[in-house]
KEVEX-862047 format. One record per residue: x, y, z of N, C-alpha, C, O in turn. Coordinates in steps of 0.02 Angstrom, whole numbers, padded with zeros to 5 digits, always signed. Layout:
XYZXYZXYZXYZ...
This chain:
+03049+00759+01398+03042+00687+01398+02981+00666+01439+02946+00619+01421+02969+00701+01495+02912+00685+01537+02846+00701+01503+02795+00672+01520+02847+00745+01457+02786+00764+01421+02776+00719+01360+02720+00698+01345+02829+00703+01325+02825+00663+01263+02806+00591+01278+02765+00562+01243+02835+00562+01329+02822+00492+01346+02748+00480+01362+02720+00432+01336+02716+00520+01404+02644+00509+01417+02601+00518+01354+02552+00482+01344+02620+00565+01311+02583+00574+01249+02589+00512+01205+02539+00491+01175+02648+00484+01200+02658+00423+01161+02619+00365+01191+02587+00327+01155+02620+00358+01257+02583+00305+01291+02508+00313+01279+02473+00265+01265+02483+00375+01284+02412+00389+01272+02394+00371+01200+02342+00341+01187+02437+00391+01153+02423+00375+01082+02422+00299+01071+02379+00274+01036+02469+00264+01100+02471+00191+01093+02409+00159+01124+02379+00114+01094+02388+00182+01183+02328+00155+01215+02266+00170+01173+02222+00127+01166+02261+00231+01146+02205+00248+01102+02205+00204+01040+02152+00180+01019+02263+00194+01011+02268+00153+00951+02244+00082+00966+02206+00053+00928+02266+00054+01021+02246-00014+01041+02171-00016+01053+02137-00063+01030+02144+00034+01088+02072+00036+01101+02033+00039+01036+01987+00000+01026+02050+00085+00992+02012+00093+00930+02023+00033+00883+01976+00012+00849+02082+00007+00881+02096-00052+00840+02052-00110+00863+02018-00141+00822+02052-00124+00927+02012-00179+00954+01937-00166+00944+01899-00211+00929+01917-00104+00954+01847-00086+00946+01824-00097+00873+01771-00125+00861+01864-00074+00826+01846-00082+00755+01847-00155+00734+01803-00177+00696+01894-00193+00758+01896-00265+00743+01834-00298+00772+01803-00339+00738+01815-00281+00833+01755-00309+00864+01692-00292+00825+01649-00334+00815+01687-00230+00802+01628-00209+00764+01626-00244+00696+01573-00264+00673+01684-00252+00665+01687-00288+00601+01666-00361+00611+01631-00388+00569+01687-00392+00665+01668-00461+00679+01593-00466+00693+01562-00517+00676+01564-00415+00725+01491-00415+00736+01453-00413+00670+01402-00446+00663+01479-00375+00622+01447-00372+00556+01450-00441+00523+01400-00465+00496+01507-00473+00526+01515-00540+00497+01468-00589+00531+01436-00630+00497+01465-00586+00596+01422-00631+00635+01348-00619+00617+01310-00666+00609+01328-00556+00612+01258-00540+00596+01240-00565+00526+01184-00589+00516+01286-00558+00478+01271-00584+00411+01268-00660+00412+01227-00689+00376+01309-00691+00452+01307-00764+00458+01240-00787+00485+01214-00839+00465+01211-00749+00531+01145-00766+00558+01092-00763+00503+01048-00806+00499+01097-00713+00460+01051-00708+00403+01061-00769+00358+01012-00799+00335+01123-00786+00345+01139-00843+00302+01109-00907+00329+01083-00948+00291+01113-00917+00394+01084-00977+00426+01008-00978+00416+00980-01030+00400+00976-00921+00426+00903-00917+00417+00884-00929+00344+00833-00962+00331+00924-00903+00298+00909-00914+00227+00916-00988+00210+00875-01015+00172+00966-01021+00237+00975-01093+00224+00915-01132+00249+00890-01177+00215+00891-01114+00308+00832-01147+00336+00773-01138+00288+00736-01185+00275+00764-01077+00263+00709-01064+00218+00720-01101+00152+00673-01129+00124+00781-01101+00127+00795-01137+00064+00780-01211+00071+00759-01244+00023+00792-01239+00130+00778-01309+00142+00703-01325+00141+00684-01382+00129+00662-01275+00154+00589-01285+00151+00562-01288+00080+00511-01319+00067+00597-01257+00034+00571-01248-00033+00556-01314-00069+00502-01320-00098+00600-01364-00069+00583-01426-00105+00518-01458-00079+00478-01482-00119+00508-01457-00014+00446-01485+00015+00385-01445-00007+00333-01473-00024+00392-01380-00005+00338-01336-00025+00319-01348-00098+00260-01354-00115+00369-01351-00141+00357-01362-00213+00323-01430-00224+00276-01434-00264+00347-01481-00191+00318-01548-00200+00245-01551-00179+00203-01579-00215+00229-01521-00123+00159-01522-00099+00115-01482-00147+00060-01504-00163+00139-01425-00169+00099-01384-00215+00089-01422-00281+00034-01421-00309+00140-01456-00305+00134-01495-00367+00080-01549-00361+00043-01561-00408+00076-01581-00303+00028-01635-00293-00044-01611-00296-00088-01649-00317-00056-01551-00274-00125-01528-00267-00148-01479-00321-00207-01463-00325-00103-01455-00361-00123-01403-00407-00099-01417-00477-00056-01459-00490-00129-01380-00522-00103-01379-00590-00070-01311-00601-00072-01282-00655-00040-01287-00546-00008-01221-00545+00044-01218-00601+00077-01268-00616+00051-01160-00631+00096-01155-00688+00166-01179-00670+00196-01156-00621+00191-01224-00709+00255-01257-00697+00313-01208-00698+00362-01218-00663+00307-01155-00738+00363-01108-00743+00378-01074-00676+00436-01061-00660+00327-01060-00636+00338-01029-00571+00374-01077-00524+00421-01058-00490+00351-01140-00523+00384-01190-00480+00456-01201-00502+00500-01209-00460+00467-01203-00567+00534-01212-00593+00578-01153-00574+00636-01162-00555+00550-01093-00579+00589-01033-00560+00609-01035-00487+00665-01018-00470+00563-01056-00444+00578-01061-00372+00635-01110-00360+00681-01096-00322+00631-01168-00393+00683-01218-00385+00750-01193-00411+00802-01203-00379+00750-01158-00468+00812-01132-00497+00842-01078-00451+00903-01077-00440+00800-01034-00424+00826-00982-00379+00856-01013-00317+00908-00991-00293+00824-01064-00291+00850-01098-00232+00918-01130-00247+00965-01124-00208+00922-01163-00304+00985-01196-00323+01041-01145-00331+01097-01156-00309+01026-01090-00362+01076-01037-00371+01097-01008-00304+01157-00996-00293+01049-00997-00260+01064-00966-00195+01105-01012-00150+01144-00989-00109+01095-01077-00157+01131-01125-00114+01194-01153-00146+01226-01197-00118+01212-01128-00205+01270-01154-00241+01335-01140-00205+01384-01176-00215+01337-01088-00164+01398-01073-00127+01448-01031-00166+01498-01010-00139+01434-01019-00230+01481-00981-00271+01456-00911-00287+01474-00883-00339+01415-00883-00243+01390-00816-00255+01411-00770-00197+01422-00792-00141+01414-00707-00213+01434-00658-00162+01376-00643-00115+01319-00662-00128+01391-00609-00061+01339-00591-00013+01288-00545-00045+01228-00550-00030+01310-00501-00088+01264-00455-00122+01218-00493-00169+01157-00480-00171+01245-00540-00206+01204-00581-00251+01155-00624-00211+01098-00634-00232+01178-00649-00154+01135-00690-00111+01075-00649-00087+01019-00674-00085+01088-00587-00067+01033-00543-00044+00985-00529-00102+00924-00526-00091+01011-00519-00161+00968-00506-00219+00925-00567-00236+00866-00561-00249+00956-00626-00236+00919-00688-00249+00867-00700-00196+00812-00723-00210+00884-00684-00134+00837-00692-00079+00774-00650-00091+00718-00673-00082+00784-00588-00113+00727-00543-00126+00684-00571-00183+00622-00570-00179+00716-00595-00236+00679-00622-00293+00641-00686-00273+00583-00694-00292+00674-00729-00236+00643-00791-00214+00584-00776-00167+00531-00807-00173+00594-00730-00122+00541-00712-00075+00479-00687-00113+00423-00706-00096+00490-00645-00162+00435-00618-00201+00398-00673-00239+00336-00673-00242+00435-00719-00269+00405-00773-00307+00364-00819-00262+00309-00840-00280+00391-00836-00204+00355-00880-00158+00293-00846-00130+00242-00878-00119+00297-00780-00118+00238-00744-00094+00182-00749-00145+00124-00759-00127+00199-00743-00209+00149-00751-00262+00119-00820-00262+00059-00828-00272+00161-00870-00251+00137-00939-00248+00089-00948-00189+00036-00979-00197+00107-00921-00131+00064-00928-00072-00004-00894-00083-00055-00920-00060-00005-00839-00117-00068-00805-00131-00112-00847-00177-00172-00851-00168-00082-00878-00227-00120-00919-00274-00146-00984-00244-00189-01016-00274-00121-01002-00188-00145-01063-00154-00219-01055-00136-00254-01105-00130-00242-00994-00129-00312-00981-00113-00359-01014-00164-00416-01030-00148-00335-01024-00225-00376-01054-00278-00382-01130-00272-00417-01162-00311-00348-01160-00223-00346-01232-00216-00367-01253-00146-00324-01261-00102-00432-01262-00134-00456-01277-00066-00426-01341-00037-00414-01345+00023-00415-01392-00079-00386-01455-00053-00316-01443-00025-00297-01471+00026-00278-01402-00060-00210-01387-00038-00212-01345+00026-00172-01357+00072-00257-01297+00030-00263-01255+00089-00280-01296+00151-00263-01277+00207-00313-01352+00141-00334-01395+00197-00282-01448+00214-00288-01481+00266-00231-01456+00173-00180-01507+00184-00137-01490+00245-00108-01436+00248-00133-01536+00292-00096-01524+00354-00023-01511+00341+00007-01467+00371+00007-01550+00296+00078-01540+00280+00090-01470+00252+00139-01436+00270+00045-01449+00208+00053-01382+00179+00044-01328+00232+00082-01280+00235-00005-01337+00275-00017-01288+00328+00044-01283+00374+00063-01228+00395+00074-01341+00390+00135-01340+00432+00192-01305+00396+00228-01265+00426+00200-01319+00331+00252-01286+00292+00240-01211+00289+00287-01171+00295+00178-01193+00279+00161-01122+00275+00177-01086+00341+00203-01030+00341+00162-01118+00397+00177-01089+00462+00253-01084+00472+00278-01033+00495+00289-01136+00453+00362-01136+00459+00391-01082+00415+00438-01047+00434+00364-01075+00355+00387-01023+00308+00378-00954+00339+00423-00912+00336+00320-00942+00368+00305-00877+00398+00354-00863+00456+00379-00808+00463+00366-00914+00497+00413-00906+00552+00483-00891+00526+00519-00850+00554+00503-00925+00472+00568-00913+00442+00573-00841+00417+00624-00807+00427+00521-00817+00385+00520-00748+00360+00529-00699+00418+00565-00649+00412+00495-00712+00474+00500-00668+00532+00571-00670+00561+00598-00618+00581+00601-00729+00564+00669-00735+00589+00719-00700+00543+00766-00669+00567+00708-00706+00478+00752-00672+00431+00746-00597+00438+00796-00561+00437+00685-00572+00447+00674-00500+00457+00710-00476+00520+00741-00423+00520+00706-00515+00573+00740-00497+00635+00816-00498+00626+00851-00453+00650+00841-00548+00590+00913-00551+00578+00936-00493+00534+00991-00467+00544+00895-00473+00487+00912-00414+00445+00914-00350+00487+00959-00309+00477+00867-00343+00532+00868-00284+00576+00931-00282+00618+00963-00230+00626+00950-00340+00645+01012-00345+00685+01072-00328+00642+01116-00290+00663+01074-00356+00582+01130-00342+00536+01135-00267+00522+01189-00238+00526+01079-00237+00505+01080-00165+00489+01102-00123+00549+01136-00073+00541+01083-00145+00609+01104-00108+00670+01179-00113+00680+01212-00062+00694+01208-00172+00672+01281-00179+00682+01319-00147+00625+01374-00121+00636+01292-00148+00564+01325-00113+00508+01325-00038+00521+01375-00004+00509+01269-00011+00545+01266+00060+00561+01315+00078+00615+01349+00130+00611+01321+00037+00666+01369+00048+00720+01440+00047+00693+01481+00090+00710+01455-00002+00650+01521-00007+00619+01535+00055+00576+01588+00085+00581+01487+00073+00533+01496+00131+00489+01507+00195+00530+01549+00236+00512+01468+00203+00584+01478+00262+00627+01548+00262+00656+01581+00315+00658+01571+00205+00678+01638+00200+00709+01693+00217+00660+01743+00248+00679+01686+00198+00597+01740+00212+00549+01734+00280+00516+01781+00303+00483+01676+00313+00524+01667+00378+00493+01677+00436+00541+01691+00492+00520+01669+00424+00606+01673+00478+00655+01745+00485+00681+01782+00436+00686+01762+00546+00697+01828+00561+00726+01831+00535+00797+01781+00543+00833+01884+00507+00820+01947+00492+00789+01950+00422+00758+02002+00401+00731+01894+00386+00761+01893+00318+00733+01908+00317+00659+01938+00269+00634+01890+00371+00623+01903+00373+00551+01978+00372+00536+01999+00347+00484+02019+00400+00582+02091+00398+00571+02117+00326+00574+02158+00305+00533+02093+00290+00624+02115+00221+00632+02085+00176+00578+02118+00129+00554+02023+00189+00559+01991+00150+00506+02029+00158+00440+02036+00111+00402+02052+00219+00428+02092+00231+00368+02155+00190+00367+02175+00164+00315+02188+00185+00425+02249+00145+00429+02235+00071+00418+02277+00034+00392+02174+00049+00437+02155-00021+00429+02121-00035+00362+02101-00091+00348+02114+00018+00322+02080+00013+00256+02008-00010+00262+01983-00045+00218+01975+00009+00315+01904-00008+00323+01862+00042+00284+01876+00102+00284+01812+00017+00250+01766+00059+00213+01695+00045+00237+01681-00009+00264+01651+00093+00227+01581+00082+00249+01550+00021+00214+01567+00004+00157+01504-00011+00249+01467-00068+00223+01395-00047+00212+01368-00009+00252+01366-00070+00158+01296-00052+00144+01249-00091+00189+01259-00150+00203+01197-00057+00212+01145-00091+00249+01100-00127+00199+01097-00109+00141+01065-00178+00223+01019-00214+00180+00956-00171+00172+00926-00150+00222+00937-00159+00111+00878-00117+00098+00825-00159+00064+00840-00209+00031+00764-00139+00071+00708-00172+00039+00706-00150-00034+00713-00091-00049+00696-00198-00078+00691-00182-00149+00631-00136-00161+00581-00140-00126+00637-00093-00211+00584-00045-00226+00518-00080-00237+00466-00056-00216+00519-00137-00271+00458-00173-00287+00422-00197-00224+00360-00198-00221+00460-00216-00173+00431-00241-00111+00401-00185-00069+00362-00198-00023+00419-00122-00083+00394-00066-00044+00326-00041-00069+00294+00000-00036+00306-00064-00128+00243-00041-00157+00184-00066-00116+00188-00119-00084+00130-00028-00117+00069-00050-00085+00042-00112-00120+00046-00117-00181+00015-00158-00082-00012-00219-00110-00085-00208-00127-00124-00183-00086-00103-00227-00187-00172-00221-00207-00205-00290-00199-00189-00337-00235-00252-00295-00152-00287-00359-00141-00325-00379-00203-00330-00438-00219-00351-00331-00239-00388-00345-00301-00343-00381-00351-00364-00430-00382-00282-00356-00359-00235-00388-00406-00215-00457-00383-00208-00503-00424-00207-00466-00318-00187-00531-00291-00239-00585-00305-00221-00642-00321-00303-00568-00299-00354-00618-00308-00382-00623-00378-00425-00665-00392-00359-00580-00423-00382-00582-00492-00329-00610-00539-00328-00594-00598-00287-00651-00514-00234-00680-00555-00261-00739-00595-00224-00770-00633
């Protein structure tokens, strides 16, 4: 009895420790994704202003501006999953980058104070989103390690926790950028 009781107490204490630890790590993942979500909302809120200013100064192809507006509307609809939101974010980011590069063809727009402020804010938003993604990936890795390594994997199995995917850069975004292609559009 003297041997069994301490073993049971140790097991209960370990279970409480790992249970609380896994719950805390899971909450950190949720919190980190929420931070990304907040940054994306901030960026989505910039898009209508950006589109309006570009429309005023350019005869830029309407289909690109329409696509940006549609992607923003879809991303902010609230009825998409986190995975779809990340995918839309990558597509929107790529489309807006193309728009920013083409601004070089419009000197009046490049000199517009409102546009320059928006461009600076956009760049800051991109940097904040990148930082939030790094934080998210770090806490996801910590969570995944906790649920995959012994003895945490035993407790994670009881809680039905499964690994979470880290946010990865799309293959297209990893390609080298050709300055020649950017300026010959």
